[in-house]
C-alpha positions in Angstrom: 0.1 -0.1 0.0 3.0 2.3 0.8 4.5 1.8 -2.5 1.5 2.4 -4.3 0.8 5.8 -2.6 4.5 6.7 -3.3 3.9 5.9 -6.9 0.8 8.0 -7.2 2.7 11.1 -5.6 5.6 10.6 -8.0 3.3 10.6 -11.1 1.5 13.7 -9.9 4.7 15.6 -9.4 5.9 14.5 -13.1 2.5 15.7 -14.4 2.6 19.1 -12.6 6.2 20.0 -13.3 5.8 19.0 -17.1 2.6 21.0 -17.8 2.4 24.8 -16.4 -1.1 26.3 -16.3 -1.5 29.3 -18.6 -3.6 32.4 -18.0 -4.9 34.7 -20.9 -3.8 38.3 -20.8 -6.1 41.3 -20.4 -6.7 42.5 -23.9 -5.7 46.0 -24.7 -9.4 46.8 -25.8 -10.3 46.4 -22.0 -8.0 49.3 -21.2 -9.6 52.8 -21.3 -7.0 55.2 -21.4 -7.2 58.8 -21.5 -4.8 62.0 -21.0 -5.1 65.8 -21.4 -3.7 67.5 -24.6 -0.1 68.3 -24.2 1.0 71.9 -25.1 4.7 72.7 -24.4 7.4 74.7 -25.7 10.3 73.1 -27.4 13.1 71.3 -25.4 11.1 72.3 -22.2 10.1 69.5 -19.8 6.9 68.9 -18.5 5.0 66.3 -16.2 2.1 64.1 -17.9 -0.4 62.0 -16.1 -2.3 59.1 -17.8 -5.5 57.7 -16.5 -5.9 54.0 -17.0 -9.1 52.1 -16.3 -8.9 48.3 -16.3 -12.2 47.4 -17.6 -11.7 43.8 -17.2 -14.0 42.1 -14.7 -11.7 39.3 -13.6 -8.0 40.2 -14.2 -5.5 42.7 -12.6 -2.8 44.3 -14.7 0.7 44.9 -13.2 3.6 47.1 -13.7 1.6 49.4 -16.1 3.9 52.2 -17.4 4.6 54.3 -20.3 7.5 52.9 -22.5 7.5 55.5 -25.5 6.0 58.8 -26.5 7.8 59.5 -29.9 8.8 62.1 -30.8 9.1 63.0 -27.2 11.8 62.0 -24.7 10.7 60.3 -21.5 12.8 61.8 -18.7 13.8 59.2 -16.3 11.6 56.4 -15.7 7.8 56.2 -15.9 5.8 55.4 -12.7 4.6 51.8 -12.6 1.3 50.9 -11.0 -0.7 47.7 -10.5 -4.5 48.0 -11.3 -7.0 45.5 -10.0 -9.9 44.3 -12.3 -12.4 47.2 -12.6 -10.3 49.9 -11.1 -8.7 53.0 -12.3 -5.3 54.5 -11.6 -2.9 57.2 -12.9 0.5 56.5 -14.5 2.8 59.7 -14.5 6.0 60.5 -16.4 8.1 63.3 -17.4 8.8 64.5 -21.1 11.1 66.8 -23.1 9.6 68.2 -26.2 11.5 67.9 -29.5 11.9 71.0 -31.9 8.5 72.6 -32.7 9.0 72.3 -36.4 8.5 68.3 -36.8 5.8 67.5 -34.5 2.3 66.2 -35.7 -0.9 67.1 -34.1 -1.1 63.8 -32.8 1.6 61.6 -31.2 1.4 58.1 -30.2 1.7 57.1 -26.7 2.8 53.4 -26.1 1.5 51.9 -22.6 3.0 48.5 -21.4 1.7 46.3 -18.8 1.9 42.7 -17.7 -1.1 40.5 -17.6 -1.7 36.6 -17.7 0.9 33.7 -17.5 2.7 31.9 -20.5 3.4 28.3 -21.0 6.7 28.9 -19.1 5.1 30.4 -16.1 6.4 34.1 -17.0 4.2 37.3 -17.0 2.9 38.1 -20.5 3.7 41.8 -21.6 1.3 43.5 -23.7 1.2 47.0 -25.1 -1.6 49.8 -25.9 -1.2 52.5 -28.4 -2.7 55.8 -27.4 -3.1 58.9 -29.6 -2.6 62.0 -27.6 -3.1 65.5 -29.0 0.3 67.3 -28.9 1.4 70.9 -29.7 5.0 72.1 -29.4 5.3 75.8 -29.4 8.4 78.0 -29.9 10.5 79.0 -27.0 9.9 82.6 -27.4 9.4 85.5 -24.9 8.4 89.0 -24.8 10.8 91.7 -23.7 11.0 95.5 -23.2 7.1 95.4 -22.6 5.6 98.6 -21.2 3.9 102.0 -21.9 5.4 104.6 -24.2 4.6 108.3 -24.8 3.7 107.5 -28.6 4.1 105.3 -31.4 6.7 107.7 -32.8 8.8 107.5 -29.6 9.1 103.8 -28.9 12.7 104.1 -28.1 12.7 107.6 -26.5 12.5 106.2 -23.0 12.3 102.7 -21.1 9.2 101.0 -21.0 7.1 101.8 -17.7 4.6 99.0 -16.2 2.0 101.6 -15.1 0.5 104.6 -17.1 -2.0 107.3 -16.3 -4.2 108.8 -18.8 -7.4 110.6 -19.3 -10.8 109.6 -20.8 -10.8 109.9 -24.7 -7.0 109.5 -24.9 -4.8 107.2 -26.6 -2.1 105.0 -24.8 0.6 103.3 -26.5 2.1 99.9 -25.5 5.5 98.7 -26.8 7.4 95.4 -26.9 9.6 93.2 -28.9 10.1 89.4 -28.8 13.1 87.1 -28.6 13.7 83.6 -29.6 14.9 81.5 -26.6 14.7 78.3 -28.3 16.7 76.3 -30.8 14.6 76.5 -34.0 14.1 79.4 -36.3 10.8 81.2 -36.0 9.4 82.3 -39.4 8.2 85.5 -39.9 4.4 86.1 -39.6 4.1 82.9 -37.5 3.5 85.0 -34.1 1.4 88.0 -33.1 1.0 90.0 -29.8 -2.5 90.8 -28.7 -2.8 93.6 -26.2 -6.0 93.4 -24.2 -7.5 96.0 -21.8 -9.5 93.8 -19.2 -11.9 96.3 -18.3 -14.0 96.6 -21.6 -15.7 99.8 -20.2 -12.5 101.5 -20.4 -11.0 100.0 -23.6 -10.8 97.2 -26.0 -7.8 95.3 -27.6 -5.4 95.6 -30.6 -3.0 93.2 -32.2 0.1 93.1 -34.6 1.9 90.5 -36.3 5.6 89.9 -35.4 6.9 89.8 -39.2 10.6 89.2 -38.7 12.2 85.8 -38.7 14.2 84.9 -35.6 17.0 82.3 -35.5 18.4 81.0 -32.0 18.8 84.2 -29.8 17.3 86.3 -32.5 14.9 89.1 -31.6 12.0 91.1 -33.4 11.8 95.0 -33.8 10.3 97.1 -31.1 6.8 97.2 -32.1 4.1 99.4 -30.8 0.1 99.4 -30.6 -2.0 102.4 -29.8 -5.2 101.8 -27.3 -8.2 104.4 -27.5 -9.5 105.0 -24.0 -13.2 105.4 -24.3 -14.7 108.7 -23.9 -17.1 107.7 -21.1 -14.6 105.4 -19.6 -14.8 105.1 -15.8 -12.1 106.4 -13.8 -9.8 103.9 -11.9 -7.4 101.2 -12.9 -7.5 98.2 -15.2 -4.9 95.5 -16.3 -3.6 95.4 -19.6 -2.3 92.0 -20.9 0.4 91.9 -23.4 -0.1 88.4 -24.9 2.5 86.7 -27.4 0.4 84.1 -29.3 0.8 81.6 -32.2 -2.7 80.8 -33.4 -5.0 80.3 -30.6 -2.0 79.2 -28.2 -0.3 81.7 -25.6 3.3 81.5 -25.6 4.3 84.4 -23.1 2.4 87.0 -21.4 3.1 90.3 -19.4 0.7 92.6 -17.5 0.5 96.2 -17.1 -1.6 98.7 -15.3 -3.6 101.5 -16.9 -5.1 104.2 -14.6 -7.7 106.7 -15.9 -8.1 110.1 -14.1 -11.4 111.3 -12.9 
């Protein structure tokens, strides 16, 4: 009897060791992945968070991370999280943007995760491709921003950040732009929008930056004239000087306009 039991145990050990059990991995279609559009200046770094919902009702996914995000460079390592079945978690990572000239409107983020067991008893590594809306802007900044006496005297005195005027008068705001990035900015691709916050005092005006700017290059000093309304209330308002590319804000400075009683 003892010999018979020993034989059964031996056969069982051989059977178990020779046939590993397998588990099917969670399909990438079971993952609901979302992230906010990425807007970043060229060669700048920014933190990104990706929300991952494991829609599978039975299995967890492990070591979920971002493995690539071309043409962006992942700086350091992506965080790794384990997500139980039917749960949501966030994966964070930091990217550095490439040159603004060669980036499409959509970039592909590759998410990797471990799920299931193969015939050798090892975790199965799967990936999911996620399209992300991406915008890379030139690394340009405003400089020499402030009020000036008039359009004809933009260089007569240093700019000032606060200006006092009377109702019905015109005020002049001057500025220039500088390319702090690595890629040449073509002429006419940026503009400056000068906007009076209190619309009862005045409105806005814009002007194109017509000069191309290579690395370290600057534009001319430009000026815009803003009429103050004849029936404007007295007091003060912020005046926003915004460097724009399309609908995207590249840089901004704030001035203060005071209207006399």
